[in-house]
N, C-alpha and C positions, 0 to 999 in steps of 0.2 A: 888431702884434697882429691887424690885419685879415687879414694873410696867413695867420696861424695859424688864425684862425677860419674863413676860407674853405676852407682845406685840410681841417680837421676836418669841416666840413659836407659837402664833396665826398666824403670818406671814408665818412661816415655813409650818404649816399645810395647809394654804390657797394655797401656791404654790404647795405643794406635791399633794393635792387633786384636783388641777386645778379648783378652785372656779369659778363659772360661771360669777360673776360680774368682777372678776379679768381678766378673758379671754376676756370679752367684752371690757374692758378698754384697754387692751393691743392690741387687734385686731383693735380698732379704731385708736390708736396711730400709729400702723404699716401701716394701710391703708392711713391715712392722710400724714404721713411722707414719704411714698413711692411715692405717687402722687406728693407731693411737690418737692421731690428730682428729679423726672423725668422731671417735668416742668423746674426746675432750671437748670438741666443739658442741656436740649434742648436750653436754652438761654445762659447759662454761658460758656459752652464748646466752641461753635462757636465764641462767643465774645472774649474768651481768646485766641483762635487761631488767630483771626483777629488782636487783639491788640498786641499779642506777635510776630507775624510774620511781621507786617508792621511798618514802621516808618512814623510818621505824627506829625504835629505840635499839641502840647497839650497832647501828649501821657503821659508824666510824670505827668501832672496834673490829668489825668483820673486815672492813677495807684494810685496816692496819695489818691484820693477820694475813690477808691475801697478799699484800705488798711484801710482807716478811717472807712468805713462802716462795716468792719469786727468786730469792737468793738461796733457797734451800739446796744444799749440795746433793748431787744425784746419788751418792753413796748412802746418804741418810734415807732417801726414799727406798733404795734397794734393800737396805738393812731392815727397814720397817716391813716391807712386803715379804721379804725372806722369812721373817719371824712368823708370819701367818701361814706361809706355804711350805715351810720345812716339815719334816716328818713329825716333829713334836708340836707343830703349830695347829691352830684351829682348823685350817683348811688342808692340813697334811694328807688326810685320806683321799683328797681329790687327785693327788699325784701330779700336780701342775708345775712343780719346781723344775727349772731347766727346760722349759717348753716355751714356744712362741707366745702362748696365752699369758704366761706369767710376765714376759717382757712387755707385752701390750698393756697389761694392767698397770705395771709399774710406770711405764712411760706416760700412760694416760693420767695417772695421779700426779706425775711430775709437772705436766703442762696444763692441767685444768686451771690452776691459779693464774697462769699466763693469759689464757683465753679470757677468763673472767675479768681480770683487772683491766686488760686492754679494752674489753667491751664496755665496762663501766666508764672508763675514760672517754670512749667515743660517745656514749650516751650523755654523759654529764657536760660535754662540750656543746651540745645542741641547745638551741634557744628553746626555752620552756614553752614558748608560744606555739610551737608546732603541735604539741599534744593538745593544748587548750583549743586551738583553732579547729583541729580535726574533730574534737568532741563537740564543739559548738555547732559544727556543720552536720552533726548527727551520726558521726562515726562511733561504732561500738569499741569495746576494749581491743578486740582482735584487729579491727581495721586501724585503730590508732597505733597499735604496735607495729603494723605493717608500714604505716607512714613514717614512724620513727626509725624503723629498720632501713627504709629507703634512704633517709637522710644520714644515717650512721653507717651505711654499708661499707664505706671505704675503711673506716676504723675497724669494723668487724673482720673484714677480709685481711687487714693488716695483722690482726691478732692471730688469725688462723695460720697465716704464712709464717709469722714469727715463731709460733709454737712448733710448727713442722720443722723449722730450722733448728730449734733447740733440741728436738728429739733426735735429729740426724747427728748432732754433734755430741750428744751425751754418751758416756761410757760406763758409768757406775751401775746404773740399773740393768743395762744389757749384760754386763759381765756377771753381776751377782745373781741375777734371776734366770739368765739364759745359759750361763756356763760356757759361752764361746764355743759351741759345738759346730764343727765344720759342716757346712751345707744345710744347717738347720737354724741355729740361733747366732751365728757369727755375723756381726754387723761391721760396718766400715771402721768404726772407732775401736771396737774390741780386736779386730784383725790387725789394726795398726799397732795396738799395744802389744799383741803377741809377736808380731814381726820385729818390733823394737827389742823385745826381750831375747829373741833369737839372734839378734845382731844382723838380720837380713833386711835391709832397708828398701830394697827395690819395690816390693809389693806395698810396703808402707807408704812410700812416696807416691806410688801410683794411686793408692786409695786417697791420699791427701789431695792429689790433683783432682780426682773425681769429686771429692767433697767440696773443693773450691769451685768447681764447675757448677755443681748443684746449688751452692750458695749464690753464685752469680746469676744462675737461671731463676732462682726464686726472687732475687732483686729485680730482674727484668720483668717477671710476672707481676710483681708488686707495682712497679711503675706503669706497666701496661694497664692493669686493672684500675689504677688511679686515674689514668687518662680516659679509659673507657667509661668508668662509672661516673665521672664528672660531666660526661656529655649527655 
């Protein structure tokens, strides 16, 4: 019990005094997570719109595959990307393994299905009359898409926020592709795993506190956007 108490006190002081190592780790996580989420959104949102708005053969199969990928373990993604970027892999000559670029690529692949599925869900919940009414009034495809986006914007933003949350909480991709290099690819979760292995839980608990604060902040942002976008 004393060990737990001491670890929690250490964690509290690290957070309060804004420990430099803590800030570096958190900053790296936010940087990599933000870039990955942006890339995944640029791919996933348009894909979700296309799949959600159009009817084509094999659509149900694609949606089933995407839903299956939502539960894909992060280590599987890490292993898959590692095979491509290792020295014997196709992209081995690029020398990107254990770099931030490799982590961003892996994290983007991990959350693209999340953004896509949530966007599809947001689109399919809309009344089909929105698109028909817009087209009847003379709107082109792009204008119609903007009308639909306006109506589905809450669901789309929810998809992006949820994806960012998953990136921050994942450990497999960051560990396997980033190598947990101090000051470069060490993220919140990989640092927590390292501190646990070392038996020093002070920094691990501090990072856990920050992760919970970030999760709470994202939920506040989610509800704020919900209220703002509905007005």
